C-alpha positions in Angstrom: 5.2 -1.6 -6.8 5.8 -4.9 -5.0 3.8 -7.7 -6.6 4.4 -11.2 -5.3 2.0 -14.1 -5.3 3.9 -17.4 -5.2 0.8 -19.1 -6.6 0.6 -16.7 -9.6 4.1 -15.2 -10.3 2.9 -14.2 -13.8 0.7 -11.6 -12.2 3.7 -9.2 -11.7 4.3 -9.3 -15.5 0.7 -8.6 -16.2 0.7 -5.6 -13.9 3.9 -4.3 -15.4 2.4 -4.6 -18.9 -0.8 -2.9 -17.9 1.1 0.1 -16.3 3.3 0.4 -19.3 0.3 0.6 -21.6 -1.0 3.7 -19.6 1.9 5.9 -20.7 2.0 7.8 -17.4 4.2 10.8 -18.3 6.0 12.2 -15.3 5.2 9.2 -13.1 8.1 7.0 -12.0 7.0 3.4 -11.3 8.4 -0.1 -11.4 7.0 -3.6 -10.6 9.2 -5.7 -8.4 8.6 -9.4 -7.8 9.1 -9.3 -4.1 7.1 -9.0 -0.9 6.2 -5.5 0.3 8.3 -5.4 3.5 11.4 -6.2 1.5 10.7 -3.5 -1.1 9.9 -1.0 1.6 13.2 -1.6 3.4 15.0 -1.0 0.1 13.6 2.5 -0.4 15.7 5.5 0.6 14.2 7.6 3.5 11.8 10.3 2.4 11.8 9.1 -1.2 8.1 8.2 -1.7 5.2 10.5 -2.3 2.4 7.9 -2.4 2.0 4.3 -1.3 -1.0 2.1 -1.8 -1.1 -1.1 0.3 -3.2 -4.0 -0.7 -1.4 -7.3 0.1 -1.4 -9.2 3.3 -4.4 -8.1 5.4 -3.2 -9.5 8.7 -3.0 -6.9 11.5 0.6 -7.7 12.4 1.8 -7.4 8.8 -0.1 -4.2 8.1 1.3 -2.7 11.4 4.9 -3.7 10.2 4.3 -2.1 6.8 3.0 1.2 8.2 5.8 1.4 10.7 8.4 0.7 8.0 6.9 3.3 5.7 6.9 6.2 8.1 10.6 7.1 7.4 10.2 6.4 3.6 7.4 8.8 2.8 8.1 12.5 2.4 6.2 15.0 4.6 2.9 15.6 3.0 2.9 12.2 1.2 0.1 9.7 1.5 -0.1 6.1 2.6 -3.4 4.4 1.6 -4.6 1.0 2.4 -7.3 -1.2 0.9 -9.9 -3.3 2.8 -9.6 -1.5 6.2 -13.3 -2.1 7.2 -15.4 -5.2 7.5 -13.9 -8.6 7.9 -10.3 -7.3 8.0 -11.0 -4.5 10.6 -7.7 -2.7 9.8 -8.8 0.8 10.5 -7.3 0.6 14.0 -3.8 0.1 12.4 -4.2 3.3 10.5 -5.7 5.2 13.5 -2.4 4.7 15.4 -0.9 7.5 13.3 -1.7 11.2 13.4 -3.4 12.7 10.3 -5.1 9.4 9.5 -8.6 8.8 8.2 -10.6 5.7 7.6 -13.4 5.6 5.0 -16.0 2.9 5.0 -17.7 2.7 1.6 -20.5 0.4 0.6 -18.9 -3.0 0.2 -19.2 -5.5 -2.6 -17.8 -8.2 -0.3 -16.9 -8.9 3.3 -14.2 -6.2 3.4 -13.7 -2.7 1.9 -13.0 0.9 2.6 -9.8 2.9 2.5 -7.3 3.9 5.2 -5.4 7.1 4.6 -2.4 8.6 6.4 -0.8 11.9 5.5 2.7 11.8 6.7 4.1 14.7 8.7 
């Protein structure tokens, strides 16, 4: 997990502590204080089964993340993204890929929903 907020660097430690408290047997995870694009680039090809994106909601950034992830996620793996409907209007970034789905749930704020891509 990439967790980087220059205004709140302690958030990465809080997320790490929370995940450690869950005792997720059989799940490998780690929290990295870095931006998502850097962390994605460091992953070996076809090494990921599930990715959840919820960082920079700018179209160009999300497009870069999705393109970078295509070689990193195993066939059958999932890429999910948060806030794809509403103000952010990111469902079109997910729709560029086959086997994608965009779900618009009732929103509690100006953005919401879930984008899903199953990698082939």
